[in-house]
C-alpha positions in Angstrom: 0.0 0.0 0.0 2.8 2.4 0.9 4.5 1.9 -2.5 1.3 2.5 -4.4 0.8 5.8 -2.6 4.5 6.8 -3.1 4.6 5.8 -6.8 1.2 7.5 -7.5 2.6 10.7 -6.1 6.0 10.4 -7.7 4.6 9.6 -11.2 2.8 12.9 -11.1 6.2 14.5 -11.5 8.3 11.9 -13.5 7.4 8.5 -14.8 11.0 7.9 -15.8 12.6 8.3 -12.4 9.8 6.4 -10.6 10.1 3.5 -13.1 13.9 3.4 -12.8 13.7 3.4 -9.0 11.1 0.7 -9.0 13.1 -1.4 -11.5 16.2 -1.1 -9.3 14.3 -2.1 -6.2 13.0 -5.1 -8.0 16.4 -6.1 -9.4 18.2 -5.7 -6.0 15.4 -7.5 -4.3 15.6 -10.5 -6.6 19.4 -10.6 -6.2 19.1 -10.6 -2.4 16.3 -13.2 -2.6 18.5 -15.4 -4.8 21.5 -15.1 -2.5 19.4 -16.0 0.6 19.6 -19.8 0.0 23.4 -20.0 -0.4 23.7 -17.8 2.7 21.0 -19.8 4.5 19.5 -16.5 5.7 15.8 -16.0 6.5 16.2 -12.2 6.9 17.7 -12.1 3.4 14.6 -13.9 2.1 12.3 -11.5 3.8 14.3 -8.4 2.7 14.5 -9.7 -0.9 10.8 -10.3 -1.1 10.1 -6.9 0.5 12.3 -5.1 -2.0 10.8 -7.1 -4.9 7.3 -6.2 -3.9 8.3 -2.6 -3.4 9.6 -2.6 -6.9 6.3 -3.6 -8.4 5.4 -0.7 -10.7 1.8 -1.6 -11.6 0.6 1.8 -10.3 3.0 3.7 -12.5 2.2 1.6 -15.6 -1.5 1.9 -15.1 -1.2 5.6 -14.5 0.9 6.0 -17.7 -1.7 4.1 -19.7 -4.5 6.3 -18.3 -2.6 9.5 -19.0 -1.2 8.7 -22.5 -3.7 6.4 -24.1 -7.0 7.5 -25.5 -10.2 6.1 -23.9 -10.6 3.8 -26.9 -7.1 2.5 -26.6 -7.0 1.9 -22.8 -8.4 -1.5 -22.9 -5.9 -2.6 -25.4 -3.1 -0.9 -23.5 -4.0 -2.6 -20.3 -4.4 -6.0 -22.0 -0.9 -5.5 -23.5 0.5 -4.7 -20.0 -1.2 -7.7 -18.4 0.0 -10.0 -21.2 3.6 -8.8 -20.9 3.5 -9.4 -17.2 2.1 -12.9 -17.7 4.8 -13.7 -20.2 7.5 -12.5 -17.8 6.0 -14.6 -15.0 5.8 -17.7 -17.3 9.4 -17.3 -18.6 10.9 -17.1 -15.1 10.3 -20.7 -14.1 11.2 -21.9 -17.6 14.5 -20.1 -17.3 15.1 -21.6 -13.9 14.4 -25.1 -15.3 16.8 -24.4 -18.2 19.5 -23.2 -15.8 19.0 -26.3 -13.6 19.7 -28.5 -16.7 22.9 -26.5 -17.5 24.2 -26.3 -13.9 22.3 -28.8 -11.7 24.6 -28.1 -8.8 24.0 -24.4 -8.9 26.4 -21.6 -9.3 28.4 -22.4 -6.2 29.1 -26.0 -7.3 27.6 -27.5 -4.2 24.3 -29.5 -4.2 22.1 -27.9 -1.6 
């Protein structure tokens, strides 16, 4: 809820800066989350998930669509946004399965 309010306010001034910040939060959060298992750290899991959630930019994207698409194009724009999100969520596990085939012992070389 906090990020939605912050991003809604911030995107009133700049979509670009808000999107870059959200993307960086998401990227850093995913890296921390990925490193939590090798480090065997529950706080890293929680921090990584929190940063990833804070980096969710749905509010910014929806506001951008509402501001820059005509009323007739909004449904199509929202459908494109949802479709791109679904493709990204579907490719993640596929990429993980592919990487597991390439390096079944993980990046550290130890089987955990």
